[in-house]
C-alpha positions, 0 to 999 in steps of 0.5 A: 914361451912354450906351447904348454898350458897351466892353470892361473889365478886369473882363471882358465888356461894360460900359456906357460912361460920360461922361468922368471928370474933376476934381470928384468926390472921388478924381479927380486935381486938374487932370487932363484929363477921360478916358473911363472905359474909358481909365483903365487906360492912365494908369498910376496906382497908388492909393497913388502920391500922384496920386489925392487921399485919401480914396479908395474903391477896389475890388480886381479879384481879389476882385470876380472871386472873389465873382462866381464864388463866388456863381454857383457857390453858386446853380448847385449848388442849382438856383436862380438869382441876382437880385442887389440893385442898390441895394448899388452902383448901378453900371451897370458892376457890374450889367453884370458881374453879368449877364455872370457869369450872373445871371438878372436884377437886384433893385432897391428903387425904380423910379428904381433900376430905370431905371438897371438897364434902361439898363445892360442888365437885361431881368429885374428884381424890385423887392423893395418895394411899388410903389403911387405913381402916378408909379412905376406909370406909370414901370414901364409906360413902361419896359415899353413902351420895352423889348421883352422887359423883365420887371418884378415887384414886391411886394404885401402888402395889399389897400390897396396892391392897391386903389391899383394897381387905381385907377391901372390903371382910369384908364389904359386900355391898360396891361398888368397888373403882375406881382407877388409876394405878400410874406410878412413877419415880426412886427416886421420890415418889409413883408409879410403877417403871417398865413397868413389875411391872405396867403390873402385877398390871394392870392385878391384878386390872382388875381381882379384885372385889374390884376395877375398873381400870379407867385409868393411872396417873403420877406426873412429878413435882418433876423432874422440874428444870426450865430449858427446856433443862432438863425438856423437855426430862425428861417429854417426857421420863415419858410420853412415859412410861405412854403411853406404860402402857396405850397401854398395858392395852388397848390391853389386855382390862384391863380398866374397864371404857368406858372412860379412865382417864389419869392424870398428872400435877403439877404447874411447867411444866404442859405444857410438859405433857398436850399434852400427856393426850389424846392418841389414844387407838389403840386396842379399840378406847375408848375415853380418858379424860385428867385431868390436876391437878395443884394447885398453879396456882390459886394464883401463887407466887413471887418466885419458880413458877414465875421462872418456869412459865417464861419457860412455857410461852417461850415454849407455846408462851403465850401472858401472864402468871399467876400473883401472887395473894397472899401477906403477909404484916408485920410491921417494928417493930425494927431497932436494928442494922445497916442495919437490920430491924426486921419484925413482921412476921415469920415461923408461917405466911408464906412459907419458905420451898423453899426460904425466903419471897421476899420483893416487896413493902413498905407502910408508916404508915398512907398511903394505897398506897404502893410504890417500894423499893430498890432492895437490900432489902432481908429477910435473916432469919426467927424465929417463929414470926420475919423476918430479913430484910437486905439491902446494905449500898448504900441503907441506905438513903432508909432504912425501918422505924419503923412502916412502912409496908412491903409487902412480896411475897412468894415462894410456896403458899401451905405452906402459906395457911395452916398457916391462918384461913381466908384471905381478898380478896382485889382490887388492891387498897387494898380495902377489897371486900370479904374473904375466909376461910381455913379448914386444 
């Protein structure tokens, strides 16, 4: 990945890449290497047989819609977007999110952060606890190499703070780390479980020379059930706890920044926390910047997030919602038993951590025009390279044929992206107009 930029069918400036060529799955066998930005000129169609299957692809119009939809959502609520980069780890998509108006990007690790900085991010939130010597040194190196770079990460314990302070004391000349105190939930991942614990940590952070307390953070996503009757009170209770910690820190003048950061928001019930990210600080009156950090909104999906966003749409009264932009296509390679077809795609190619892939379209061999399929078609299992497609006896007349293609939607896009080195970006007629790369 170079530091140059070039125009893209996705719009705006995107990082140029090294040549794309044979080797990564989905790229034509024996084709000469080609710069990523020249992909559109090749005249490919994802369903014309030139791109080997399985193939993961992105729909351009859905991507554009999702970018605009989420930016409008945060703008209407007076907050800003810091989308989670771990979903795609695609420098081209990072650049597109920043160009669309994102405040910055979120990452889970310092390794991911470095990819984002190389793609042009100059504000970054690591929504995770940083405590390893190599990671602390890595942040300092990035800060030294990039004037104006801002990196904020999470702290949730005195033990973590002690490790940071020990590293800082051993490395004179380092700048203090900017941190957010994380408020957690019982049975969840990281974060302070009680207000007393959070208060003690906030006081220690403020007193430390190694860090500057910039704000408060939480993550509500693990508690999402997709039912408003449970999700609404759950999110409200969490944000009440967060607000109590914010007001305590304000009253005791524990924040070390003129502008306080408040961050929350996964991709499932972000609407329930968005309105709570700009509280009035009663004691100091300092401004608060709310940062929402969903990641899966960019491509959405055909399963888990589709269900969750239907509830978001109901609650916010939105005229439309996010659209699935990520698809995986595979051949029907065998019909070894009645009402069983084996597809040429498996665990190495698509998500399966939440549910099986979801068949949504079929395309006959030789055709670039997908059609519908019977509702009983269902993927019931996966191996490394194979998927088991079954259907009801009543749909036997519409059974899949060996050699035709089946389009699969996924549930939870994160764990599809990490299985690919590149993906073509296509129009709705599957003409290839761009490509993105992934750097996991």
